[in-house]
C-alpha positions as CSV (number, residue, x, y, z in Angstrom):
1,X,120.5,111.7,140.7
2,X,119.0,110.2,143.9
3,X,117.0,107.7,142.3
4,X,120.0,105.3,142.7
5,X,123.1,107.4,143.8
6,X,125.2,103.8,144.0
7,X,126.8,104.4,147.7
8,X,123.3,104.0,149.2
9,X,119.8,103.2,148.2
10,X,117.7,105.7,146.6
11,X,114.0,106.4,146.1
12,X,114.0,103.9,143.3
13,X,114.8,101.2,145.9
14,X,111.8,101.9,147.9
15,X,109.4,101.2,144.7
16,X,111.2,98.4,143.1
17,X,113.2,96.8,146.3
18,X,114.3,93.8,144.2
19,X,116.4,96.1,141.8
20,X,115.5,94.6,138.5
21,X,115.6,97.8,136.6
22,X,112.1,99.1,136.5
23,X,112.2,102.5,137.7
24,X,114.7,104.1,135.1
25,X,115.3,108.3,134.9
26,X,112.4,108.4,132.4
27,X,110.0,108.0,135.6
28,X,110.6,111.2,136.8
29,X,109.5,113.0,133.3
30,X,106.5,110.6,133.4
31,X,105.8,112.0,137.2
32,X,106.0,115.6,136.3
33,X,103.8,114.9,133.0
34,X,101.2,113.4,135.2
35,X,101.3,116.5,137.7
36,X,100.7,119.1,134.6
37,X,97.7,116.9,133.7
38,X,95.8,116.5,137.4
39,X,97.2,120.3,138.4
40,X,94.4,122.4,138.2
41,X,94.3,125.3,136.3
42,X,92.0,127.5,138.9
43,X,91.7,127.0,142.3
44,X,89.8,123.6,143.1
45,X,85.8,123.7,143.9
46,X,86.3,121.7,146.7
47,X,86.8,122.0,150.3
48,X,87.6,125.5,151.8
49,X,88.2,126.7,147.9
50,X,84.4,126.6,147.4
51,X,83.1,129.6,146.7
52,X,79.3,128.9,147.1
53,X,78.5,125.6,149.4
54,X,75.2,125.3,147.9
55,X,75.9,124.7,144.6
56,X,77.4,121.2,143.6
57,X,81.2,121.6,142.8
58,X,82.5,121.6,139.4
59,X,85.6,120.5,137.6
60,X,88.5,122.3,136.7
61,X,91.0,121.9,133.5
62,X,94.5,120.6,134.2
63,X,97.6,122.6,132.9
64,X,97.7,120.1,130.2
65,X,94.9,118.4,128.7
66,X,95.1,115.6,125.7
67,X,93.5,118.0,122.9
68,X,96.9,120.5,123.4
69,X,99.2,117.4,123.5
70,X,97.5,115.6,120.4
71,X,97.8,119.6,118.5
72,X,101.3,120.3,119.6
73,X,103.4,117.2,120.0
74,X,105.3,116.7,116.8
75,X,104.3,112.9,116.2
76,X,106.6,112.7,113.1
77,X,109.5,113.1,115.0
78,X,108.8,110.6,117.7
79,X,107.9,108.1,115.0
80,X,110.4,108.6,113.0
81,X,113.3,108.1,116.1
82,X,111.3,105.7,117.6
83,X,111.2,103.6,114.6
84,X,115.3,103.7,114.2
85,X,115.6,102.7,117.7
86,X,112.9,99.7,117.1
87,X,114.6,98.4,113.9
88,X,118.3,98.9,116.0
89,X,116.6,96.5,118.4
90,X,115.4,94.2,116.2
91,X,118.2,93.5,114.2
92,X,120.3,92.9,117.1
93,X,118.3,90.2,118.6
94,X,116.9,88.6,115.5
95,X,120.8,87.8,114.5
96,X,120.4,90.1,111.4
97,X,124.0,91.9,112.9
98,X,125.7,88.9,112.7
99,X,124.6,88.1,109.1
100,X,125.8,91.4,108.2
101,X,129.0,90.6,109.6
102,X,129.5,87.3,107.8
103,X,128.7,89.3,104.6
104,X,130.9,92.4,105.2
105,X,133.6,89.9,105.9
106,X,133.3,87.3,103.1
107,X,133.1,90.6,100.7
108,X,136.0,92.5,102.1
109,X,138.3,89.9,102.9
110,X,140.6,90.2,99.8
111,X,140.5,93.6,99.9
112,X,143.3,96.1,101.7
113,X,142.8,97.4,104.8
114,X,142.3,101.3,103.8
115,X,139.7,99.8,100.9
116,X,137.8,98.0,103.8
117,X,137.8,101.2,106.0
118,X,136.6,103.2,103.0
119,X,133.8,100.6,102.1
120,X,132.8,100.3,105.6
121,X,132.7,103.7,106.6
122,X,130.7,104.9,103.0
123,X,128.1,102.1,103.8
124,X,127.7,103.4,107.6
125,X,127.4,106.8,106.2
126,X,124.4,105.9,103.9
127,X,122.8,103.4,106.3
128,X,122.3,106.1,108.6
129,X,120.1,108.3,106.4
130,X,117.8,105.9,106.8
131,X,117.9,105.0,111.0
132,X,119.0,107.1,113.9
133,X,122.5,108.0,114.3
134,X,122.7,106.0,117.6
135,X,120.7,103.3,116.2
136,X,123.1,102.6,113.6
137,X,126.1,103.2,115.7
138,X,125.1,100.7,118.4
139,X,124.5,97.8,114.9
140,X,128.1,98.5,113.6
141,X,130.5,99.4,115.8
142,X,130.4,95.7,117.1
143,X,130.3,94.7,113.6
144,X,133.4,96.7,113.0
145,X,135.3,95.3,116.2
146,X,134.0,91.6,115.3
147,X,135.6,91.8,111.8
148,X,139.1,93.7,112.7
149,X,139.4,90.7,115.7
150,X,139.3,88.0,113.2
151,X,141.4,90.0,110.6
152,X,143.6,90.8,113.3
153,X,143.8,94.5,112.2
154,X,143.8,97.1,115.3
155,X,140.2,97.1,116.6
156,X,140.3,101.2,116.3
157,X,141.4,101.0,112.5
158,X,137.9,100.0,111.6
159,X,135.7,101.1,114.7
160,X,136.5,105.0,114.9
161,X,135.3,105.6,111.5
162,X,132.5,103.6,112.7
163,X,131.8,105.6,115.5
164,X,132.1,109.1,113.5
165,X,130.3,107.7,110.3
166,X,126.6,107.4,111.8
167,X,127.0,111.2,112.7
168,X,127.3,112.2,109.2
169,X,123.2,112.1,108.9
170,X,122.7,115.4,106.6
171,X,120.6,113.6,104.3
172,X,117.0,112.2,105.1
173,X,114.1,113.4,107.9
174,X,114.8,109.9,109.7
175,X,118.6,109.9,110.3
176,X,118.6,112.2,113.4
177,X,116.1,114.5,115.2
178,X,117.3,117.9,114.2
179,X,116.4,116.7,110.1
180,X,113.2,115.5,111.0
181,X,111.9,118.9,113.0
182,X,113.3,120.8,110.0
183,X,111.8,118.9,107.4
184,X,108.4,118.9,109.4
185,X,108.4,122.7,109.4
186,X,108.2,122.8,105.4
187,X,110.9,125.5,104.9
188,X,113.1,122.5,103.0
189,X,111.8,120.5,100.4
190,X,113.1,116.5,100.3
191,X,115.6,116.7,97.5
192,X,117.1,120.0,98.4
193,X,118.1,118.0,102.1
194,X,119.2,114.9,100.1
195,X,121.5,116.7,97.5
196,X,123.3,119.0,100.4
197,X,123.6,115.9,102.6
198,X,124.8,114.0,99.9
199,X,128.0,117.0,99.7
200,X,128.6,116.9,102.6
201,X,128.7,113.2,103.3
202,X,131.4,112.8,100.4
203,X,133.2,115.5,102.2
204,X,133.1,114.2,105.4
205,X,134.3,110.5,104.5
206,X,137.2,111.8,103.0
207,X,138.1,113.9,106.2
208,X,137.3,110.8,108.1
209,X,139.6,108.6,106.3
210,X,142.1,110.7,105.8
211,X,142.1,111.5,109.6
212,X,142.2,107.9,110.5
213,X,145.2,106.9,108.4
214,X,147.4,109.9,109.1
215,X,147.6,111.3,112.8
216,X,145.3,108.9,114.3
217,X,147.0,106.1,112.7
218,X,150.0,106.8,114.6
219,X,148.6,108.4,118.0
220,X,146.6,105.1,118.6
221,X,149.5,103.2,117.4
222,X,147.4,101.2,114.9
223,X,150.3,99.4,113.2
224,X,150.1,96.2,115.0
225,X,147.2,94.1,116.9
226,X,147.0,95.0,120.5
227,X,148.1,92.2,122.9
228,X,145.8,90.7,125.7
229,X,142.9,90.8,123.0
230,X,141.5,87.1,122.8
231,X,141.3,85.8,119.4
232,X,138.0,85.7,117.9
233,X,137.1,83.1,115.0
234,X,134.2,84.9,113.2
235,X,134.9,82.4,110.2
236,X,133.5,79.4,112.1
237,X,130.5,81.2,113.3
238,X,129.6,82.6,109.8
239,X,130.3,79.0,108.5
240,X,127.6,77.6,111.2
241,X,125.0,80.0,109.8
242,X,126.0,79.2,105.9
């Protein structure tokens, strides 16, 4: 909390005066882990804690050792989740997200809004089974907003399903951390997770589309394009890419 309170300088400014955001909230966790490695399990054999000054001092093992970390840390979960974030960053920085926007726009241009919403929701639901839900959301929410603005649809009409669909990650371990943890235990087999998750995905897709086109449609007044939003010409961008 005191790294960067906002109303005054925090301890992060002492280490990083230029405020280049080199110090983040993860630094506190790293410091704690470092202390676990450095803090001895027993009294250190030095200074006033030495029992026999005539003998050379001996080292003490830390509270945490690399052998324990290597054996106990769930590396599979870390790599699965980290891979999802890496894919998300690569898709955004390489321009693949813009290519996907153009492809979706060309494919769904002649479809009705509800068909477009159904196709987009279904695609995101099954894509998130291979990536983390946060990574999928960070890719497809901007895409859905771009498509909605280009076709003059209400931005929430496509972005609400695009925001909810990444949470339907029930089928495979890479989809979300709880799936990876459960699969790591070996209690469930892959086909059991996939079958159960597929049924849940279909149910969730139907519920999302139904709610978005009924009470959410009326509650957020999605019948018209809101004023004050600048028009985005994604078609010209796609033409330049092609």
